[in-house]
N, C-alpha and C positions, 0 to 999 in steps of 0.2 A: 875500763867497763862504763857503760854510759846509764844512768841510771836517770827513768822517764817519771816525768810529774805533771802529772794531769793526766785528762783524757784525748781519748781522741774524737774525733769527729761522730764517728759512726754509733761512736758510743753517749754522745750528748743529744742528735736525734732519739737514740731511741729512747733514753729517759725523757726528751720531748715528749715523743708519742706516746708515751704513757698516762704523765701530765694530763695531755689533752684531752686522749681517752677517758678516763677518770673524771673529772673537769664537764666532759658533756655529759657524759652519762648522772653526774650530780645534779647539773642542772634540771635535765629531763624530769628529774625524781622529785626535785624539791617545786617545780613549775605546777606538777599534779598535786602535790601537797597544801598548794597554793589554792589551788583551784577548786579542790575537794574541802578547806575551810572557808572559801568565800559561799561556796552551795551552804556549808552546815550550817552558817551564821547566816543567810537566807531564809534559809527553812524553819529556824528557829522564831526570826522574826517575824515572817509570816504567819507560825502558829500561837506567837504573842498578840499580832497582829488581831488575828479571829478570837482567840479568847477574851481579848477586848471588846471585841466587838459584840459577843457572847454576853459579858458582864454590862454591857449598856441595856444589851434587851431586860435583863432581869432585874436590871435596879431600876429602868423607867416606867417598867408594863409595856413599851412600846415596838413594835415589830422594828428592826431594821436591816438595810440593803448593803447590802457586800457589792461592789461595781469591779469587775476588773478589768483596766482596759489594754490591749493590748499595743494600739498604735502610741500609747504615751506612755507605755511599760508602768503601771502602777495600780496600785488595788486602795481602792476607798469604802470606807462606813459611809452609809447614808442614814439620817433619820426619817427621810423621808427618800421621794424621788426627785426633788429636786433638787438641781448643784450646790446651791446656799446651802444646804441642810450637812454638810459634807461635816463628820463626827472626828473622824481618824484618818488617815492614809499612811501607805507607807508605798516605797521607791524602790526600783529596781538596783542596784549599784551599776554603773558601765559595764558593758559585756556582757549582762547578762541580759536575757529574753525568757517574754511571759509567753506563752503559747496555750492555745486549745482547739478541739477541734469546731469544725463550722467555720463561715466566715466572716462571719459577724466581727467586729472591731472592739466590744467591749459581752461582757455575759455578769449576768448579776443573780444574786443568789438572796430569797427574802428568811432572814431568820427570826422566827415566828417565837410569842411570847409561849408559848406551850411548847416549846425545844426545837418544834419540828422545823427543818430548813428544806424551803422548795428551790427548786433550780428555774428560773425562769426562761432558760433557752434550750432544756432538756439535756443539759451540759453538767456533766457532776463532778469533771476532773480536768485538770488542767497542770501545765507545766512550766517548769520556769529553768531555760537551757543555758549553760556557759558558747557564745559563739562561735569560741574557738576550737575547745575542746570536745566539745558536744557534749558533756555530761550533762545529767540534769536529777534534777528533783521532780516526783513524779506526786502532786495530790491528790484527794479523791474526799469530797463531804458528803457522808452519808444523808439518808434523810431525817435520820435520826438528831444531826448534830456533832457525830462525831466527825474529827480529820485525821485523815491518815496523810502519811507523808514519805516518801522512803526518795534516798539518792539513788539513782544509776548509772 
């Protein structure tokens, strides 16, 4: 009687196939989690930036401008309309892109001391999206100064 020890080639191939399938599924799943985490972190950064800007308005008693620059992928807060008056800014992490309607490279919001927000380009919403997965964050700034954001 001959006792076999070990596995056959077919058994090994089946195990390798199962491990490969589980690994591929896991990588796909975790990649989606990392993209979602990066979008949530960016959403929180943009909200904090907006809150800081409204705080500047209330503490100084002056109007401030928020400029969104699509070509350089950043937002900045200006004390007046000159670039030298940048008070604060937020840049996007690599792989995220800023987008809004219209062909302009920048859009601007004016936050007034009264709490009202004027859109200088007739655009109130913008988005930040992941260039690979196309998942995005949609932002809207109401005329009363409330910022809404949701991940889509």
